[in-house]
C-alpha positions in Angstrom: 0.0 0.0 0.0 1.2 3.5 -0.6 2.7 5.5 2.3 1.4 9.0 2.8 3.6 11.7 4.3 2.4 15.1 5.4 4.8 18.0 5.0 4.4 21.7 5.8 5.0 24.1 3.0 4.4 27.6 4.3 0.8 27.8 5.4 -0.2 24.9 3.2 -0.2 21.2 3.9 1.0 19.0 1.1 0.3 15.3 0.9 3.2 13.3 -0.7 2.4 9.8 -1.8 5.3 7.4 -1.9 4.7 4.3 -4.0 6.8 1.2 -3.6 7.4 -0.6 -6.9 8.8 -3.8 -5.3 5.8 -6.3 -5.3 7.3 -8.2 -2.4 7.0 -5.0 -0.2 3.4 -4.1 -1.1 1.4 -4.5 2.1 2.4 -6.2 5.3 1.3 -7.2 8.8 3.4 -7.8 11.9 4.6 -11.4 12.6 4.5 -11.8 16.4 7.1 -14.0 18.0 4.6 -15.1 20.7 2.3 -16.4 18.0 5.0 -18.3 16.2 6.4 -19.9 19.4 3.2 -20.8 21.1 0.1 -20.5 18.9 1.7 -22.3 15.9 2.4 -25.5 17.8 -1.1 -25.3 19.4 -3.0 -24.8 16.2 -0.8 -26.7 13.7 0.7 -25.4 10.4 -2.5 -25.3 8.3 -4.7 -23.3 10.7 -1.8 -21.0 11.5 -1.2 -20.4 7.8 -5.0 -19.7 7.3 -5.0 -17.2 10.2 -1.9 -15.4 8.6 -3.7 -15.5 5.2 -6.8 -13.9 6.6 -4.7 -11.2 8.3 -3.2 -10.4 4.9 -6.7 -9.6 3.6 -7.6 -7.3 6.5 -6.6 -4.1 4.7 -6.1 -0.7 6.3 -6.2 -1.8 9.9 -9.6 -3.6 9.6 -10.3 -6.8 11.5 -12.7 -8.2 8.8 -12.2 -9.7 5.4 -14.1 -11.8 2.9 -11.8 -13.9 0.6 -13.4 -17.0 -0.9 -12.8 -20.5 0.5 -11.1 -21.5 -2.7 -8.7 -18.6 -2.6 -7.8 -19.4 1.1 -7.2 -23.0 0.1 -5.0 -22.1 -2.8 -2.8 -19.9 -0.5 -2.7 -21.9 2.7 -3.5 -25.5 1.9 -2.2 -26.4 -1.6 -5.7 -26.0 -3.0 -7.3 -28.6 -0.7 -10.5 -26.9 0.4 -11.4 -29.7 2.8 -8.4 -28.7 5.0 -10.1 -25.3 5.3 -13.7 -26.2 5.8 -13.5 -29.8 7.2 -15.5 -32.7 6.0 -17.6 -35.7 7.2 -16.2 -39.2 6.6 -17.5 -42.7 7.1 -21.0 -44.0 7.1 -23.6 -44.9 9.7 -22.3 -45.1 13.3 -18.7 -44.7 12.1 -19.5 -41.3 10.4 -17.2 -38.7 12.0 -16.6 -35.0 11.5 -13.0 -34.0 10.6 -12.7 -30.3 11.5 -11.0 -27.9 9.1 -8.7 -25.0 9.8 -11.6 -22.5 10.2 -13.2 -24.6 12.9 -9.9 -24.9 14.7 -9.4 -21.1 14.6 -12.9 -20.6 15.9 -12.4 -23.1 18.7 -9.1 -21.3 19.6 -10.9 -17.9 19.7 -8.9 -16.3 16.9 -11.7 -16.1 14.4 -15.5 -15.6 14.1 -17.4 -16.1 10.9 -20.6 -14.7 9.5 -22.4 -16.4 6.6 -25.1 -15.2 4.3 -27.1 -17.5 2.1 -28.9 -16.9 -1.1 -30.1 -20.2 -2.4 -27.1 -22.4 -3.0 -24.8 -19.4 -2.7 -22.9 -18.8 0.5 -20.8 -15.8 1.4 -18.4 -15.6 4.3 -17.2 -12.6 6.3 -14.3 -13.3 8.6 -13.7 -11.4 11.9 -10.1 -11.9 12.8 -8.1 -11.1 16.0 -5.3 -9.1 14.6 -2.8 -9.9 17.4 -2.4 -13.4 18.9 -3.7 -13.1 22.5 -2.0 -14.8 25.5 -2.9 -18.5 25.7 -5.6 -19.6 28.0 -4.6 -22.1 30.7 -6.5 -24.9 28.9 -4.7 -24.1 25.7 -1.3 -23.9 27.4 -1.9 -27.3 28.9 -2.0 -28.8 25.4 1.6 -27.7 24.5 4.7 -29.9 25.1 6.1 -29.6 28.6 9.2 -27.8 27.3 7.0 -25.0 25.8 4.9 -24.7 28.9 8.1 -24.1 30.9 9.4 -21.5 28.5 6.0 -19.8 28.6 6.1 -19.7 32.4 9.6 -18.2 32.1 8.3 -15.6 29.7 5.5 -14.5 32.1 8.1 -14.2 34.9 10.4 -12.0 32.8 7.4 -9.8 31.9 6.5 -9.4 35.6 3.1 -11.0 35.1 1.5 -12.8 38.2 -1.2 -15.4 37.9 -4.1 -13.0 38.5 -2.9 -10.6 35.8 -2.3 -13.6 33.5 -5.9 -14.7 33.9 -7.2 -11.2 33.1 -5.2 -11.0 29.9 -6.8 -14.0 28.4 -9.0 -12.9 25.5 -10.6 -14.8 22.6 -13.4 -14.4 20.2 -16.2 -16.8 21.2 -16.3 -19.8 18.9 -20.1 -19.7 18.7 -20.0 -15.9 18.1 -21.5 -15.7 14.6 -24.7 -17.2 13.4 -24.3 -20.3 11.3 -20.5 -20.2 11.7 -19.3 -23.6 10.6 -19.0 -23.6 6.8 -20.1 -27.2 6.2 -21.8 -26.4 2.9 -20.2 -26.1 -0.4 -18.5 -22.7 -0.9 -20.2 -20.7 -3.6 -18.9 -17.2 -3.0 -18.8 -15.0 -6.1 -15.0 -15.3 -6.4 -15.1 -19.1 -5.9 -17.0 -20.2 -9.0 -18.8 -19.0 -12.1 -21.9 -17.1 -11.3 -25.2 -18.6 -12.4 -28.0 -16.3 -13.6 -30.0 -16.8 -10.3 -27.0 -15.6 -8.3 -26.4 -12.4 -10.2 -28.3 -10.1 -7.8 -26.4 -11.4 -4.8 -23.1 -11.0 -6.6 -23.9 -7.4 -7.7 -24.8 -6.5 -4.1 -21.5 -8.1 -2.9 -19.5 -6.0 -5.3 -21.3 -2.9 -4.4 -20.5 -3.4 -0.7 -16.8 -3.5 -1.7 -17.1 -0.3 -3.6 -18.9 1.4 -0.7 -16.3 0.4 1.8 -13.5 1.6 -0.5 -15.1 5.0 -1.2 -15.7 5.6 2.5 -12.0 4.7 3.2 -11.0 7.4 0.7 -13.3 9.9 2.5 -11.8 8.9 5.9 -8.3 9.6 4.6 -9.4 13.1 3.7 -11.0 13.6 7.1 -7.6 12.9 8.8 -6.6 16.3 7.5 -9.7 18.0 8.8 -9.8 16.9 12.4 -7.4 16.2 15.3 -5.9 12.7 15.6 -7.6 12.1 18.9 -11.1 12.9 17.4 -10.3 10.7 14.4 -9.4 7.7 16.6 -12.4 8.3 18.9 -15.1 8.9 16.3 -14.0 7.8 12.8 -11.4 5.1 13.0 -13.9 2.2 13.5 -16.6 3.5 11.1 -17.5 1.4 8.0 -19.5 2.3 4.9 -22.4 -0.2 4.6 -25.0 1.1 2.1 -25.7 3.9 -0.5 -29.1 5.4 -1.3 -28.9 6.3 -5.0 -32.1 8.5 -4.9 -30.8 10.9 -2.2 -27.0 10.4 -2.6 -26.8 9.4 1.0 -23.9 7.1 2.2 -24.9 5.1 5.3 -21.9 4.6 7.6 -21.8 2.3 10.6 -20.4 3.8 13.8 -19.2 1.9 16.9 -22.0 3.0 19.2 -25.2 5.2 19.4 -23.2 8.0 21.1 -20.5 8.0 18.4 -23.2 8.0 15.7 -25.0 10.9 17.4 -21.8 13.0 17.8 -20.9 12.4 14.1 -24.3 13.4 12.8 -24.6 16.5 15.0 -21.1 17.9 15.2 -19.1 16.6 12.3 -21.6 16.9 9.5 -19.9 20.0 7.9 -16.5 18.5 8.3 -17.6 15.3 6.5 -19.3 17.4 3.8 -16.0 19.2 3.1 -14.2 15.8 2.8 -16.8 14.6 0.3 -16.3 17.7 -1.8 -12.5 17.4 -1.6 -12.5 13.8 -2.8 -15.3 14.3 -5.3 -16.7 11.0 -4.1 -19.2 9.1 -6.1 -20.5 5.5 -6.3 -21.2 4.1 -9.8 -21.2 7.7 -11.1 -23.7 9.0 -8.6 -22.2 11.8 -6.4 -22.4 11.4 -2.6 -24.4 14.2 -1.3 -24.3 13.5 2.5 -23.4 10.9 5.0 -25.7 9.4 7.6 -24.1 7.6 10.6 -26.0 4.7 12.3 -24.8 2.8 15.3 -23.5 -0.8 14.8 -25.7 -3.5 16.3 -23.8 -5.4 19.0 -22.7 -8.7 17.7 -22.7 -11.9 19.7 -18.9 -12.2 19.7 -18.6 -8.7 21.1 -20.9 -9.6 24.0 -18.8 -12.7 24.6 -15.7 -10.6 24.8 -17.3 -8.6 27.6 -18.5 -11.7 29.5 -15.7 -13.9 30.9 -18.3 -16.7 31.6 -19.0 -16.9 27.9 -15.5 -17.9 27.0 
């Protein structure tokens, strides 16, 4: 991704875009030593590779992405989609479920999945923990004794007592999203040829991507309009979700009712200036205004707040 630098030139602020032409350096995420040393042996190489793959699709600091199952399999599992989704094997009483990498990641609390169905077509939205959390005691007990010992030494070096350790445990609840386990055939738009009956769903899917990208551009312009603290408090976690072609209104999801109210009441003119500055439009229709709506609390967010749900 391009790097953006702000420089002062007299009374004017100039934005300089630095574009890296080396394809191996386009985009990155941090590789955590803790994750490699403790989460990798807990999860196994395929689930760990899938988590890293999903992180690579969480662009711009987001914690959500939507690559197709086939694309994930091509990157992390040699094209074997059953290693990603899992499968049933055997017949009758001997029939058993062999979990895939996605189920393993959900069980471990690194991932929650939303699914949307339109006939035979299924789309997935992945909610990913961007940083590997500290292992829970039950997870730590699954590691080889040598790694359990080095983990204990690490906690001691960090000055972390047992009570603090328990408080630091954090995971996404594995039952967080509705209909999370992708047992059905993957039929996302990017995973197969689109049949005529699926064209409306595919069109909606593509428009969602356009809306999110346009709002990201407007957010970049807003960084120049407001203070860094206000941006982090009110705009950082917002997401474009819908566009009304008749009124030119872009609907944006805010993190809470309070944040949505503040943005609608006190930042409307600032947002309007950013729209004008970017000349933003969706499919050729200019954006006239932005309406902020609070994000409904999702089950996995409630689980994060309730230790008993973990």
